[in-house]
C-alpha positions as CSV (number, residue, x, y, z in Angstrom):
1,M,-88.4,67.4,94.7
2,R,-87.8,70.8,96.6
3,T,-87.8,74.6,95.0
4,I,-85.6,77.4,96.0
5,D,-88.9,78.6,98.4
6,D,-88.5,75.7,100.5
7,F,-85.2,77.0,102.4
8,A,-84.5,79.6,104.5
9,I,-81.3,81.6,106.0
10,G,-80.1,79.5,108.7
11,Q,-81.5,75.9,107.6
12,H,-79.3,73.3,108.9
13,A,-79.0,69.7,107.8
14,S,-75.9,67.2,109.8
15,F,-75.1,63.9,108.3
16,R,-72.7,61.0,110.7
17,K,-70.5,59.2,109.0
18,T,-67.9,56.4,110.3
19,F,-65.1,55.3,108.0
20,T,-64.0,51.9,108.2
21,D,-60.8,50.2,106.3
22,D,-63.2,49.1,104.1
23,D,-64.0,52.6,102.9
24,V,-60.4,53.4,102.6
25,R,-59.8,50.2,100.5
26,R,-63.0,51.3,98.1
27,F,-61.4,54.9,97.7
28,V,-58.1,53.6,96.6
29,E,-59.9,51.2,93.9
30,I,-61.8,54.2,92.6
31,T,-58.9,56.8,93.0
32,G,-55.6,54.8,92.8
33,D,-54.2,56.6,95.4
34,V,-52.1,54.6,97.8
35,N,-50.0,57.1,99.7
36,P,-48.4,54.8,102.5
37,L,-50.1,57.4,105.2
38,H,-53.1,55.9,104.1
39,V,-52.5,52.2,103.3
40,D,-49.7,51.4,105.3
41,D,-49.8,50.9,109.1
42,A,-46.0,50.3,109.5
43,F,-45.3,53.7,107.6
44,A,-48.0,55.7,109.2
45,A,-46.9,54.6,112.3
46,Q,-43.4,56.4,111.8
47,T,-45.1,59.8,111.3
48,R,-46.2,62.5,113.2
49,F,-49.8,61.2,112.7
50,G,-49.0,58.1,114.4
51,R,-51.3,56.1,112.5
52,R,-52.9,56.0,109.2
53,V,-54.8,58.9,108.4
54,L,-57.8,59.2,105.9
55,H,-57.7,60.5,102.7
56,G,-58.8,64.0,102.9
57,M,-61.0,63.8,99.7
58,L,-62.6,60.5,101.0
59,T,-63.7,62.5,104.3
60,A,-64.9,65.3,102.1
61,S,-67.0,63.3,99.8
62,I,-69.8,62.9,102.6
63,F,-70.1,66.8,101.4
64,S,-71.8,65.2,98.4
65,T,-74.4,63.3,100.5
66,M,-75.3,66.2,102.1
67,V,-75.8,68.6,98.7
68,G,-77.9,65.3,96.5
69,M,-79.9,63.8,99.9
70,L,-80.1,66.3,102.5
71,L,-79.5,70.2,101.9
72,P,-80.7,71.0,98.9
73,G,-81.4,67.1,98.3
74,T,-83.2,65.5,95.5
75,G,-82.9,67.8,92.1
76,A,-79.9,69.2,93.7
77,I,-76.8,70.4,91.2
78,Y,-73.4,70.9,93.5
79,R,-71.8,73.8,91.7
80,S,-68.9,74.8,94.2
81,Q,-66.9,73.6,97.2
82,T,-64.0,75.1,99.0
83,L,-61.8,73.4,101.1
84,A,-59.8,73.8,104.0
85,F,-57.9,70.6,105.5
86,L,-57.7,71.5,109.5
87,Q,-57.1,68.3,111.3
88,P,-56.6,64.5,110.5
89,V,-59.1,61.5,110.3
90,F,-58.5,58.4,111.2
91,V,-59.5,55.0,109.9
92,G,-62.6,54.3,112.4
93,E,-63.0,57.6,113.4
94,T,-67.0,58.6,113.2
95,V,-67.5,62.5,112.3
96,T,-70.5,64.7,111.1
97,A,-70.7,66.7,108.2
98,H,-73.0,70.3,108.8
99,F,-74.5,72.5,106.5
100,V,-75.9,76.0,107.3
101,V,-77.7,78.1,104.6
102,R,-75.9,81.5,104.5
103,G,-77.0,83.2,101.5
104,I,-80.3,82.3,99.1
105,D,-80.7,83.7,95.7
106,R,-84.2,82.8,94.5
107,G,-83.8,84.4,90.7
108,R,-80.6,81.9,90.1
109,H,-82.4,79.1,92.4
110,R,-79.2,79.0,94.3
111,L,-78.0,78.4,97.5
112,D,-74.8,79.5,99.5
113,I,-74.1,77.2,102.7
114,E,-71.4,76.9,105.3
115,A,-70.1,73.4,105.0
116,W,-67.9,72.0,107.9
117,I,-67.0,68.9,109.6
118,E,-66.3,67.6,112.7
119,N,-64.8,64.7,114.8
120,E,-66.8,63.5,117.5
121,A,-64.9,65.6,120.0
122,G,-66.4,68.5,118.1
123,V,-63.2,69.7,116.6
124,R,-63.4,70.8,113.1
125,V,-61.6,68.9,110.8
126,I,-62.4,70.4,107.1
127,E,-64.5,73.8,106.6
128,G,-65.7,75.3,103.7
129,R,-68.2,77.0,101.6
130,C,-70.6,75.2,99.2
131,E,-72.8,76.8,96.3
132,A,-75.8,74.4,95.0
133,G,-78.3,75.2,92.9
134,L,-81.9,73.6,91.8
135,L,-83.5,72.3,89.5
136,R,-86.3,74.3,87.9
137,A,-89.3,72.4,87.8
């Protein structure tokens, strides 16, 4: 388990994920969100997007992977997250989440993290800010 002294301003971590139809199905089972924009090809084809769009929170859920597994990682406590949904993400699309440490509060054992997800073209689809705490040994 890492301690607050293991982190530095500018530290970066990233994680790639390709979202599948099965991911959407499982998200629907968990949340009950059956908005046809996400689950109905015919409906989605008639929208300005032209095809099904992933649930924004499904895409943003990889921030949880970042906090719990990468930065800070084991022993992290997810304290807060802001989100701005900038662009749609489609089924089958690969996205990459990025975290960069922007502030460290050593006394409170907390990190201020710039967070964003970008598509394969490098366009940001979600961005925000995260605060993560660390368990004290």
